[in-house]
LOZANU-36904 format. One record per atom (N, C-alpha, C, O): x, y, z. Coordinates in steps of 0.05 Angstrom, whole numbers, plus 32768, in hexadecimal, padded with zeros to 4 digits. Layout:
N
east:north:up
X:Y:Z
...
***
This chain:
272
east:north:up
8014:7FEA:8003
800A:7FF5:8000
800F:801E:7FFB
800D:8024:8013
8012:8031:7FF1
801B:803F:7FF3
8010:8052:800A
7FF9:8056:8012
8032:805F:8012
8026:8072:8023
802B:8097:8020
8032:809C:8009
8029:80A7:802B
8025:80BB:802D
8042:80CC:8028
8053:80CC:803B
8047:80DB:800F
806F:80DC:800C
806D:80F7:8020
807E:8108:801D
805A:80FB:8032
8066:8119:8039
806C:810C:805B
8081:8113:8066
8058:80FA:806B
8057:80EF:8081
8061:80CC:8089
805F:80C4:80A0
8068:80BF:8077
8069:80A3:805F
8052:8092:8075
805F:8080:8080
8041:8091:807C
8028:808E:8087
8010:8085:8075
800A:8090:8060
8001:806E:8081
7FF4:8065:8072
7FD7:8079:8060
7FC9:8084:8070
7FCF:807D:8046
7FC2:8088:8032
7FA8:8085:8048
7F9A:8071:8041
7FA0:8090:805C
7F88:8081:806C
7F80:8096:807D
7F93:80A6:8081
7F69:809D:8088
7F6F:80AE:8099
7F50:80A1:80B4
7F38:809C:80AD
7F5B:80A1:80CD
7F48:808F:80E4
7F32:80A8:80F0
7F36:80C0:80F6
7F1C:8098:80F0
7EF7:80B1:80F7
7F05:80AD:810F
7F16:809D:8117
7EF4:80CB:811C
7EF5:80D2:813B
7EE9:80BC:813C
7EDE:80AD:812B
7EEC:80BC:815D
7ED0:80AC:8166
7EAE:80AE:8164
7E99:80A2:8164
7EBC:80C6:8162
7E93:80D5:815F
7E82:80CD:8141
7E6A:80D1:8139
7E9E:80BE:8131
7E8F:80C1:8114
7E8A:80A1:8113
7E80:8097:80FF
7E90:8095:8125
7E8B:807B:8124
7E70:8069:8124
7E63:8066:8139
7E6E:8063:811B
7E59:8054:811D
7E3D:804C:8143
7E44:803C:8154
7E28:8059:8144
7E20:8058:815D
7E1C:8039:8169
7E20:8032:8180
7E14:8028:8153
7E06:800F:815E
7E25:8007:816A
7E23:8005:8182
7E3F:8001:8160
7E53:8001:816B
7E56:8004:8184
7E55:7FF1:8193
7E59:801A:818B
7E5F:8030:819F
7E45:801F:81BA
7E4C:8013:81CE
7E2F:8023:81B4
7E1D:801E:81C1
7E13:7FF9:81C5
7DFF:7FF0:81D1
7E26:7FEA:81B9
7E1F:7FD1:81B9
7E29:7FCE:81DA
7E37:7FDB:81EA
7E18:7FB0:81D8
7E18:7FA4:81F6
7E2E:7F8E:81FB
7E38:7F82:81E8
7E34:7F89:8214
7E49:7F73:821C
7E45:7F68:822D
7E3A:7F77:823D
7E49:7F45:8239
7E48:7F31:8243
7E51:7F3D:825E
7E46:7F36:8273
7E66:7F52:825D
7E6F:7F66:8277
7E5E:7F83:827C
7E65:7F93:828D
7E4C:7F85:826D
7E3E:7F9C:8276
7E4A:7FBA:826A
7E44:7FD1:8271
7E58:7FB4:825E
7E72:7FC4:8250
7E6A:7FCF:8230
7E5E:7FBF:8223
7E6E:7FDF:8228
7E6E:7FE5:820F
7E85:7FE0:81F6
7E98:7FF0:81F4
7E83:7FD2:81E8
7E9C:7FC4:81DA
7EAE:7FE2:81DA
7EA6:7FF9:81D8
7ECB:7FD9:81DC
7EDB:7FF5:81D1
7ED1:7FF6:81AC
7EC9:7FE0:81A4
7ED1:7FFE:81A4
7ED0:8010:817B
7EE6:8009:816D
7EFA:8016:8169
7EE1:7FF6:8165
7EF4:7FF8:8156
7EFB:8011:8141
7EE9:8013:8130
7F12:8024:813B
7F19:802B:8135
7F14:802E:810D
7F23:801F:8100
7F06:803C:8103
7F02:803C:80F2
7F0C:8051:80DA
7F08:806A:80DA
7F1C:803D:80BE
7F2F:8051:80AE
7F1E:805A:8094
7F0C:804D:8089
7F26:8072:808D
7F13:8077:8066
7F32:8084:805C
7F43:8092:8067
7F31:807A:8043
7F41:8088:8032
7F45:809E:8039
7F34:80AA:8047
7F63:80AD:8031
7F6D:80C4:8033
7F8A:80CE:801A
7F9E:80DD:801C
7F85:80C5:800F
7F94:80BF:7FF1
7F9B:80D9:7FD5
7F9C:80D1:7FBE
7F9E:80E9:7FD8
7F9D:80FB:7FC1
7FBE:80F8:7FB0
7FD4:8101:7FB6
7FB7:80ED:7F9F
7FC8:80DE:7F87
7FC9:80F9:7F68
7FBA:8100:7F57
7FE5:8100:7F70
7FEF:811E:7F62
7FF7:8109:7F40
7FFE:80F2:7F3F
7FF4:8116:7F2F
7FF8:8111:7F17
8012:810C:7F13
801A:8108:7EFC
8024:810D:7F28
8045:810D:7F2A
804B:80EF:7F32
805C:80E0:7F29
803B:80EC:7F41
8036:80D1:7F41
803D:80CE:7F65
803A:80B9:7F72
8048:80E8:7F70
8041:80E1:7F92
8023:80E9:7F99
8013:80F9:7F8F
8025:80D3:7FB5
800D:80D0:7FCA
800D:80EC:7FE4
801F:80F4:7FF3
7FF9:80F2:7FE2
7FF1:8107:8001
7FDC:8102:800D
7FC7:8105:8000
7FDC:80FB:8025
7FCA:8108:8039
7FBF:8126:8027
7FCC:8134:8018
7F9E:8127:8033
7F9C:8144:8027
7FA8:815A:8035
7FB2:816E:802C
7FA3:814F:805B
7FB0:815F:806A
7FCE:816D:805E
7FD3:8185:8059
7FE0:8152:805C
7FF5:8155:805B
8003:8168:803D
8012:817B:803B
7FF6:8158:8028
7FF1:8173:800E
7FE7:818C:800D
7FEC:8199:7FF9
7FD5:8199:8024
7FC9:81B2:8022
7FDF:81B5:803C
7FDB:81CB:8047
7FF3:81A9:8046
7FFF:81BA:8060
8025:81C7:8048
8034:81DA:8049
8024:81AE:8035
8041:81B0:8029
8032:81BB:800B
8040:81B1:7FF9
801F:81C9:8000
801F:81CD:7FED
8026:81EB:7FE3
8026:8201:7FEE
802B:81E2:7FC7
8038:81F2:7FB9
8031:81F7:7F9A
8036:81E5:7F89
8025:8212:7F91
801F:8216:7F7F
801A:81FE:7F65
8005:81F3:7F5E
8031:81FC:7F5E
8033:81EE:7F48
8049:81D8:7F3D
804B:81CD:7F27
805B:81D4:7F57
805D:81BC:7F59
8062:81AB:7F72
8066:81B4:7F88
8061:8193:7F69
805D:816E:7F88
806B:8181:7F97
807F:818B:7F8C
8064:818B:7FAF
807B:8192:7FCC
8098:8172:7FD5
80AB:8173:7FE6
8091:8160:7FC7
80A3:814B:7FC8
80AE:8144:7FB7
80C6:8141:7FB9
80A2:813F:7F9F
80AD:8138:7F88
80C1:8155:7F77
80D6:8154:7F69
80B2:816A:7F7E
80BD:8187:7F66
80B6:8187:7F49
80C2:8199:7F3D
80A2:8175:7F36
8095:8174:7F2B
807E:8184:7F25
806C:8185:7F36
807A:818F:7F12
8062:81A0:7F05
8048:8190:7F05
8044:817F:7EF4
8030:8198:7F1D
8018:818E:7F1F
800B:81A0:7F0E
7FF4:8196:7F0A
800D:81B3:7F03
7FF7:81C5:7EFC
7FF8:81B8:7EE5
800C:81AC:7EDD
7FDC:81BB:7ED6
7FDE:81AF:7EB5
7FC5:81CC:7EB0
7FB8:81DA:7EC0
7FC5:81CB:7E8C
7FA3:81E2:7E7D
7F9A:81C9:7E7D
7FA1:81B1:7E7B
7F7E:81E2:7E83
7F5A:81D3:7E7C
7F52:81D2:7E5C
7F59:81E7:7E50
7F4B:81C6:7E52
7F43:81C8:7E37
7F2B:81EE:7E39
7F1E:81FA:7E28
7F2F:81F1:7E4F
7F23:8215:7E56
7F33:8223:7E54
7F2B:823A:7E51
7F56:821E:7E54
7F69:8232:7E4E
7F73:8236:7E6F
7F88:8241:7E75
7F63:822F:7E80
7F66:8231:7E9C
7F80:821C:7EB2
7F85:8204:7EAF
7F89:822A:7EC3
7FA7:8213:7ED6
7F8D:8202:7EDF
7F76:820C:7EDF
7F93:81EA:7EE5
7F85:81D4:7EEB
7FA9:81C9:7F03
7FC1:81CF:7F00
7F9C:81BC:7F16
7FA9:81A0:7F26
7F8C:8188:7F23
7F75:8187:7F2C
7F9C:8177:7F12
7F8A:8163:7F17
7F94:814D:7F2D
7FAB:814D:7F38
7F7F:813B:7F32
7F8B:8122:7F47
7F78:810F:7F3F
7F65:810F:7F2F
7F87:80F6:7F58
7F70:80DB:7F54
7F6B:80EE:7F7C
7F7A:80FD:7F87
7F52:80E3:7F84
7F4B:80EF:7F97
7F40:80CC:7FA3
7F3E:80BB:7F91
7F3E:80C7:7FB2
7F3E:80AF:7FC6
7F3D:80BB:7FDF
7F52:80C0:7FEC
7F1D:80C2:7FEA
7F1F:80C5:8006
7EFE:80B0:8012
7EF7:809B:8007
7EEF:80BD:8029
7ED6:80B7:8035
7EC4:80B2:801B
7EBB:809C:8018
7EBC:80CD:8004
7EB2:80CF:7FF4
7EB9:80C7:7FE0
7EB4:80D4:7FCD
7EC8:80AC:7FDB
7EC7:80A2:7FC3
7EE3:80A9:7FAC
7EEE:80BF:7FAD
7EED:808F:7F97
7EFC:809B:7F8E
7EF3:80AF:7F68
7EE5:80AA:7F55
7F03:80C4:7F6E
7EF8:80D8:7F5B
7F1A:80D8:7F4D
7F31:80D9:7F56
7F11:80D8:7F37
7F33:80DD:7F23
7F2B:80F1:7F1B
7F16:80FD:7F20
7F44:80FA:7F07
7F45:8110:7F00
7F33:812C:7F0E
7F20:8139:7F05
7F42:812D:7F26
7F2D:813D:7F25
7F33:815D:7F32
7F2D:815A:7F4A
7F3B:8178:7F30
7F42:8187:7F2D
7F49:819F:7F44
7F40:81B6:7F41
7F56:819B:7F58
7F5C:819C:7F78
7F72:81B8:7F77
7F84:81BA:7F88
7F6D:81C7:7F66
7F79:81E6:7F5C
7F6B:81EE:7F76
7F75:81F5:7F8B
7F50:81EC:7F6E
7F3A:8202:7F80
7F3E:8202:7F9C
7F3D:8217:7FA8
7F41:81F1:7FA4
7F42:81F0:7FC5
7F61:81EF:7FCA
7F6A:81F2:7FE1
7F6D:81EB:7FB7
7F8E:81F0:7FC8
7F8F:8211:7FCB
7F96:8222:7FDB
7F7E:820F:7FA9
7F84:8231:7FAB
7F75:8236:7FCE
7F82:823D:7FE1
7F67:8234:7FCF
7F4F:8242:7FE6
7F62:823C:8002
7F63:8251:8010
7F6D:822B:800B
7F7C:821A:801F
7F91:822D:8022
7F96:8236:8038
7F9D:8235:800D
7FBC:8242:8016
7FB8:825D:8011
7FCB:826C:8014
7FA5:8264:800A
7FA2:8280:800F
7F95:8288:8028
7F9E:829C:8034
7F80:827A:8033
7F7A:8274:8054
7F8E:826C:8073
7F89:8270:808A
7FAD:825D:8061
7FBC:825F:806E
7FCA:8279:8073
7FCF:827F:808A
7FCF:828A:8061
7FDE:8299:805F
7FD0:82A8:8069
7FDC:82B8:8077
7FAD:82AC:8068
7FA8:82C3:8076
7F88:82AE:807C
7F75:82AA:806D
7F8F:82A2:80A1
7F7B:82A1:80A8
7F6B:82B1:80B7
7F5B:82A7:80C7
7F6D:82C8:80B5
7F54:82DD:80C3
7F3F:82E5:80AE
7F2D:82F6:80B3
7F44:82D5:8092
7F29:82DA:8082
7F11:82C4:807A
7EFE:82C3:806A
7F1F:82AE:8092
7F10:8295:808D
7EED:8296:8092
7EDB:8287:808B
7EEE:82AE:80A3
7ED6:82AE:80AD
7EBE:82BD:808F
7EA9:82B5:8086
7ECE:82D1:808A
7EC1:82DE:8075
7EB9:82C9:805F
7EA2:82C5:8059
7ED2:82BB:8051
7ECF:82A7:803A
7EB9:8293:8042
7EAC:828D:802E
7EB1:8288:8057
7E9C:8275:805D
7E86:828C:8050
7E77:828B:803C
7E8B:82A1:8065
7E6C:82B3:805D
7E67:82AF:803C
7E56:82A0:8032
7E7D:82C2:802C
7E83:82B2:8010
7E70:829F:8005
7E5C:829D:7FF8
7E80:8293:8012
7E76:826F:8003
7E5A:8267:8008
7E4D:825A:7FF8
7E4F:8270:8022
7E2F:826F:801E
7E25:827E:801C
7E10:8281:8029
7E30:8294:800B
7E1B:829A:7FF3
7E1A:829C:7FD9
7E0A:82A5:7FC9
7E36:8290:7FD7
7E37:8282:7FC7
7E27:8267:7FBB
7E20:8266:7FA4
7E20:824D:7FD2
7E0E:823E:7FD5
7DF1:8241:7FD7
7DDF:8230:7FD6
7DF1:825B:7FDB
7DC6:8265:7FE5
7DC4:825F:8004
7DAE:825B:800F
7DDD:825E:8014
7DCF:824A:8034
7DC6:8268:804A
7DD1:8276:805C
7DAA:8268:803C
7DA6:8281:8050
7D9F:827A:806D
7D8F:8287:807A
7DA9:8268:8075
7DA6:8259:8092
7DC7:825B:809B
7DCB:825D:80B3
7DDF:825B:8089
7DF2:8259:8093
7E00:827B:8095
7E13:8284:80A2
7DF3:8284:8087
7DFD:829E:8086
7DE5:82B0:80A0
7DF0:82BF:80B0
7DD2:82AE:80A2
7DC1:82C4:80B8
7DD3:82B3:80CF
7DDD:82C5:80DE
7DDA:8298:80D8
7DE3:828F:80E4
7E04:829C:80ED
7E0F:82A1:8103
7E0B:829F:80D2
7E24:82B0:80E0
7E20:82D4:80E4
7E2D:82E5:80F1
7E08:82D6:80D3
7E0B:82F3:80DB
7DFE:8301:80FD
7DFE:8318:8107
7DF2:82E6:8108
7DDC:82F0:8117
7DF5:82E2:813A
7DF1:82E6:8152
7E10:82D1:812A
7E1D:82C0:8141
7E15:82AF:815C
7DFE:82B2:8163
7E20:82A3:8167
7E17:8298:817B
7E17:82A2:8196
7E29:82AA:81A5
7DF6:82A0:819A
7DF3:82BA:81AB
7DDD:82AB:81C4
7DD0:82B7:81D5
7DDD:8290:81BF
7DD2:8276:81D5
7DE5:8277:81F5
7DFD:827D:81F5
7DD7:8272:8209
7DDE:8272:821A
7DDD:8254:8226
7DD1:824B:8239
7DF3:8246:8211
7DF7:822D:8218
7E09:8231:822D
7E14:8244:8238
7E0A:8211:8230
7E32:820B:824A
7E43:821A:823E
7E55:8224:824C
7E41:8220:8218
7E5A:821B:8207
7E63:823E:8217
7E7B:8241:821B
7E55:824F:821D
7E56:8266:8223
7E79:826C:8236
7E8C:827B:8234
7E72:8255:8246
7E89:825E:8261
7EA5:8254:8253
7EBB:8251:825F
7E9F:824F:8236
7EBC:8252:822B
7EC5:8260:8218
7ED7:8261:8207
7EB3:826D:8220
7EB4:8289:820F
7ECD:828F:8205
7ED9:8289:81F0
7ED5:82A0:821B
7EF4:82A2:821B
7F0D:82A2:820F
7F1D:82B0:8202
7F07:827E:821F
7F1A:826C:8211
7F15:8269:81EB
7F25:826A:81D8
7F03:8268:81EB
7EF8:8271:81C4
7F07:8279:81BD
7F1D:8270:81B7
7EFC:829A:81BC
7F0C:82B6:81B6
7F2A:82B3:81B7
7F3A:82BA:81A5
7F30:82A9:81CE
7F51:82A7:81D1
7F5C:8296:81B7
7F72:829A:81AD
7F4D:8285:81AE
7F57:8269:81A5
7F54:8287:818B
7F63:829A:818B
7F42:8283:817C
7F3B:8294:8163
7F4E:82A1:815E
7F59:82A1:8148
7F5A:82B3:817B
7F6F:82D0:8172
7F7C:82BE:8162
7F7F:82C2:814A
7F86:82A3:8174
7FA3:829C:8172
7FAA:828D:8152
7FBF:8290:8146
7F91:827D:814A
7F86:8282:8131
7F8C:828D:811B
7F90:8285:8104
7F8B:82AB:8129
7F8C:82C5:8117
7F65:82BE:80FF
7F61:82CA:80EA
7F4F:82A7:810B
7F38:82B4:80FD
7F2B:82BC:8116
7F15:82B0:8116
7F2E:82CB:812C
7F18:82E7:813A
7F02:82E9:8124
7F00:82E6:810C
7EF0:82F2:813D
7ED6:82FB:812B
7ED3:8313:8126
7ED1:8325:8137
7ED3:8315:8106
7ED0:8330:80F6
7EAB:833B:80FE
7E96:8330:8106
7EB1:8351:80F7
7E93:8361:80EC
7E83:835F:80D8
7E89:835C:80C1
7E6D:8362:80E2
7E50:835A:80CD
7E5A:8368:80B3
7E58:835D:809D
7E67:8388:80B7
7E65:838F:809F
7E86:838B:808F
7E8D:8399:807C
7E95:8379:809A
7EA8:836B:808C
7E9C:8356:8082
7E96:8357:806B
7E97:8348:808D
7E81:8334:8083
7E72:833C:805F
7E7A:8334:8049
7E5C:834C:8066
7E4C:8350:804E
7E61:8360:8033
7E5F:8361:801A
7E77:836C:8048
7E82:8375:8029
7E94:8367:801F
7E9D:8369:8008
7E9B:8359:802F
7EC2:8348:801D
7EB7:833C:8005
7EA0:8333:8000
7ED3:8340:7FF3
7EDC:8335:7FD8
7EEB:8326:7FCF
7F02:832D:7FCC
7EE2:8311:7FCA
7EF4:82FB:7FBF
7F14:82F9:7FB4
7F16:82EA:7FA2
7F27:8302:7FBA
7F45:830D:7FB8
7F4C:82EF:7F98
7F5B:82ED:7F85
7F30:82DB:7FA7
7F4B:82C1:7F92
7F31:82B5:7F7F
7F32:82A0:7F72
7F16:82CB:7F83
7F02:82C0:7F7D
7EF5:82DB:7F68
7EDD:82E0:7F6A
7F01:82E6:7F5B
7EFC:8309:7F47
7EF0:8319:7F5B
7EDF:8329:7F58
7EF7:8315:7F68
7EF1:8330:7F84
7ED1:8333:7F89
7EC8:8348:7F91
7EBF:831C:7F82
7EA2:8319:7F8E
7E98:831C:7F9C
7E99:830B:7FAE
7E86:8333:7FA0
7E78:8330:7FB9
7E5F:8324:7FC2
7E51:8316:7FB3
7E5A:8329:7FD9
7E49:8307:7FDC
7E2B:8316:7FD4
7E18:830B:7FDF
7E26:8329:7FC5
7E10:8328:7FAE
7E19:831D:7F98
7E0A:830F:7F89
7E2B:8320:7F94
7E36:831B:7F78
7E2C:82F6:7F7A
7E19:82EB:7F6E
7E3D:82EB:7F8B
7E2D:82D7:7F95
7E20:82CA:7F97
7E22:82B2:7F8F
7E09:82D7:7FA6
7DEB:82CE:7FA5
7DE4:82CB:7F8B
7DD7:82B7:7F85
7DEB:82E0:7F75
7DE2:82EB:7F55
7DE9:82CA:7F4A
7DE1:82B9:7F3B
7DF6:82CE:7F56
7E04:82A8:7F3F
7DF7:8299:7F43
7DEC:828A:7F34
7DF4:829C:7F61
7DE3:827E:7F6E
7DC1:8286:7F66
7DAF:8277:7F6C
7DBF:829B:7F5B
7DA8:829C:7F4F
7D8E:8290:7F6C
7D7C:827F:7F6E
7D98:82A5:7F7E
7D8E:82A7:7F94
7D84:82C3:7FA4
7D93:82CF:7FB3
7D72:82C7:7F9F
7D5A:82D6:7FA7
7D58:82DC:7FC8
7D65:82F0:7FCE
7D51:82D3:7FD6
7D53:82D6:7FFE
7D70:82E0:8002
7D73:82F4:8011
7D85:82D6:7FF8
7DA2:82E0:7FFD
7DAA:82F8:7FF9
7DB6:8308:8007
7D9E:82FB:7FDB
7D9D:8315:7FCD
7D81:832A:7FDC
7D87:8342:7FE1
7D69:8322:7FE0
7D71:8338:7FF8
7D72:8340:800D
7D6C:8356:8016
7D7E:8326:801C
7D8D:832C:8033
7DA1:833D:8034
7DA1:834F:8045
7DB2:833C:8027
7DC5:8351:801D
7DCB:8368:800E
7DE0:8375:800E
7DB1:836D:7FFE
7DA1:838C:7FFD
7D98:8390:801B
7DA1:83A4:8026
7D87:8380:8029
7D81:838F:803B
7D95:8398:8054
7D8D:83A8:8065
7DAA:838D:8055
7DC8:8392:806E
7DD0:839D:8069
7DD3:83AE:807A
7DE0:83A5:804D
7DF8:83B0:8040
7DEC:83BA:8026
7DFC:83B5:8013
7DD6:83C6:801E
7DCC:83D6:800D
7DC8:83F7:801A
7DC9:83FD:8032
7DC4:8407:8004
7DAC:8420:8009
7D8C:8424:7FF8
7D7E:8437:7FF5
7D8C:8408:7FEE
7D71:840C:7FE3
7D62:8403:7FF8
7D63:83F3:800B
7D4C:841A:7FE6
7D3A:842C:7FFA
7D27:8410:8006
7D20:83FD:7FF8
7D22:8416:8023
7D0E:83FC:802C
7CF3:83F8:8023
7CE5:83E6:802B
7CE6:840F:800B
7CCA:8401:8004
7CD4:83F0:7FE3
7CC5:83E5:7FD2
7CEC:83F4:7FE2
7CEC:83DE:7FC3
7CF4:83BE:7FD5
7CFF:83AD:7FC8
7CEE:83BB:7FEF
7CED:8399:7FED
7CD5:8391:7FF9
7CC3:839F:8003
7CD6:8380:7FF6
7CB8:836B:7FF6
7CAD:8369:8013
7CBA:8357:801E
7C9A:8373:8024
7C92:8368:8033
7CA0:834E:8047
7CA5:834F:805F
7CA2:833D:803A
7CAB:8324:8039
7CC3:8320:803F
7CC8:8308:8042
7CD9:8332:8043
7CE9:8335:804D
7CF4:8340:8060
7D07:8337:806D
7CE7:8358:8064
7CDD:8361:807C
7CD4:8353:80A4
7CD8:8358:80BC
7CC2:833A:808F
7CBB:8327:80A1
7CD3:8313:80A9
7CD6:830E:80C0
7CE1:830A:8099
7CF0:82F6:8094
7D05:82FF:80A7
7D0A:82F1:80BA
7D14:8317:80A3
7D24:8323:80B1
7D1F:832D:80CA
7D30:8337:80D8
7D09:832A:80D0
7CFA:8339:80EE
7D03:831D:80FD
7D13:831D:8110
7CF9:8308:80F3
7CF3:82EC:80FF
7D0F:82E9:8109
7D12:82E4:8121
7D28:82EC:80F4
7D3C:82F0:80FA
7D55:82FC:8102
7D6D:82FB:8103
7D38:830A:8109
7D4E:831B:812A
7D64:833E:811A
7D6E:8351:8126
7D62:8336:80FB
7D6D:833D:80E7
7D6B:8363:80E5
7D69:8365:80CD
7D6B:836B:80E9
7D6D:838F:80DE
7D86:83A1:80D8
7D9C:83A2:80E2
7D78:83B0:80C1
7D89:83C2:80AA
7D8E:83D9:80CA
7D80:83E7:80D8
7DAF:83D0:80C8
7DB8:83EB:80D5
7DC5:8402:80C2
7DC4:8401:80AA
7DD6:841D:80D6
7DDE:8431:80BC
7DEB:8423:80A2
7DF9:8411:80A8
7DE9:8427:8087
7DEC:8424:8077
7DF6:8436:8069
7E06:842D:8058
7DF2:844D:8068
7DFC:8470:8058
7E07:846F:804F
7E0A:846C:8037
7E23:8474:8070
7E4C:846F:8069
7E55:8458:806C
7E67:8459:807D
7E53:8444:8062
7E51:842B:8059
7E50:842E:803E
7E43:843F:8032
7E63:8418:802E
7E5E:840F:8016
7E4A:83FA:800A
7E46:83E4:8014
7E3A:8407:7FF1
7E18:83FB:7FF4
7E2F:83DF:7FDB
7E42:83E5:7FCC
7E27:83CB:7FE1
7E2C:83AF:7FD8
7E20:83AE:7FBB
7E21:8398:7FAF
7E14:83C7:7FAD
7E07:83BC:7F95
7E1F:83CA:7F86
7E27:83C2:7F70
7E29:83DE:7F93
7E3C:83F1:7F80
7E5B:83DB:7F7C
7E6B:83DF:7F69
7E5E:83C9:7F8B
7E7F:83BA:7F87
7E77:83AE:7F6C
7E63:83A5:7F63
7E8F:83B3:7F64
7E95:8398:7F48
7EB3:8389:7F50
7EC5:838D:7F61
7EAE:837B:7F3E
7EC0:835D:7F3B
7ED8:8367:7F30
7EDE:837F:7F2C
7EE3:8352:7F2B
7EFE:835A:7F23
7F07:835E:7F01
7F1A:8362:7EF2
7EE8:8358:7F01
7EDC:835D:7ED9
7ECF:8374:7EE7
7EBF:8364:7EF0
7EC9:8386:7EF0
7EC1:839F:7EF2
7EA0:8396:7EF7
7E94:83AB:7EFA
7E97:838A:7EF8
7E7B:8381:7EF6
7E74:837A:7F17
7E7F:8372:7F2B
7E4F:8388:7F0A
7E4E:838F:7F29
7E38:837F:7F29
7E2D:8380:7F13
7E25:836B:7F40
7E18:835D:7F44
7E06:835C:7F2F
7DFD:8346:7F2E
7DFD:836C:7F1D
7DE4:8379:7F0C
7DE9:8371:7EF4
7DD7:8368:7EE7
7E0A:8374:7EE9
7E19:8365:7ED6
7E18:8347:7ED8
7E1A:833C:7EC2
7E15:833B:7EE9
7E18:8320:7EEF
7DF7:8312:7EEA
7DEF:82FD:7EDF
7DE9:832A:7EFA
7DCF:831C:7EF6
7DC4:831C:7EDC
7DB8:8307:7ED6
7DC4:832D:7ECC
7DCE:8332:7EAD
7DCE:8317:7E98
7DBD:830C:7E89
7DEF:8312:7E9F
7DFA:82FB:7E99
7DE8:82DA:7EA1
7DE5:82C7:7E92
7DE2:82DE:7EB6
7DDA:82C4:7EBE
7DB7:82C5:7EBC
7DA9:82B2:7EBB
7DB1:82D8:7EBD
7D95:82DA:7EAF
7D7F:82CB:7EC3
7D7C:82D9:7ED7
7D70:82B6:7EC2
7D5E:82A7:7ED5
7D4C:82BA:7EE6
7D3D:82C9:7EDB
7D4E:82BA:7F03
7D41:82C7:7F16
7D39:82DE:7F1D
7D28:82E7:7F2D
7D5A:82F2:7F00
7D5D:8309:7EFF
7D4D:831F:7EEE
7D4C:8338:7EEE
7D41:8309:7EE1
7D3D:8314:7EC0
7D26:832A:7EC9
7D2D:8341:7EC9
7D06:8322:7ED4
7CF5:8337:7EEA
7CFC:8345:7EF6
7D0F:833C:7F02
7CF6:835B:7EFB
7CFD:8363:7F17
7D10:836D:7F21
7D10:8379:7F37
7D28:836A:7F0F
7D41:8370:7F1C
7D53:837E:7F0B
7D5C:8395:7F0F
7D5C:8366:7EEE
7D63:8380:7EEA
7D62:839C:7EDC
7D4D:83A0:7ECF
7D71:83AC:7EDD
7D62:83C8:7EDD
7D54:83D5:7EF1
7D4B:83EB:7EEC
7D51:83CD:7F07
7D45:83DD:7F1C
7D50:83E9:7F2F
7D41:83F4:7F3F
7D68:83EB:7F33
7D7A:83EC:7F42
7D7C:83E6:7F58
7D82:83F6:7F69
7D76:83CE:7F5B
7D76:83B5:7F74
7D93:83AB:7F75
7D9E:83AA:7F8A
7DA0:83A3:7F5C
7DB8:838E:7F58
7DCD:83A7:7F54
7DE5:83A2:7F5B
7DC8:83BD:7F4C
7DDB:83CF:7F3E
7DD9:83FC:7F49
7DC6:840A:7F41
7DEB:8406:7F59
7DD7:8423:7F52
7DDB:842A:7F42
7DCF:843E:7F3B
***
């Protein structure tokens, strides 16, 4: 069996105890005690086109943009569309995937390694891309629960500071632009995902769009979630933000079409 060239360990990873099958952990025995859970492993093999094998985390730790961190060979190639790619064969708990381009993931992780303080902003932007309203609202609300975890608040804040991922303000989340993704804003991302629900939320919180332009349902939902518009006049209007190609969210809407064709394009909702 091949081993990871970085750590020389088998190309597998042991699942955490909480991931084991509950039936195994809770099963009875003649002694009345639960039997010891047998460690379960799953594949963890990134086979690069140079022939080297890595664990995923080992590759991230040693990753260099176009070269294998072990043998030094060029692992990048050009796709049919002319863009750079890094193809590999990935075998993990999700199954075997051949000719998988992992360059976007490697680029993301490398960026976060260099700028860990942007991790929360990037997570917020990804939720906008996915149209995940629940996750977006959760990030904006923060953790206001009165659970026992509150006892560890100071310790968790210290850990966040140490990792460079301390909490960022709502304004920073709402107006973040992706430096490795064509400088897209959350509104660009929501438009690309054709998520009107996310777009309305971003317009409510990060634009100067007159409140009379919003459907009553938007206010009802925002009130139910405990979200209100603050002062926006002295802040950048998210509708004015342009990506690296000079496009506003409305320009993207014109390209995407779909849900934006009626009542959005040319009305001032997506561009000032």
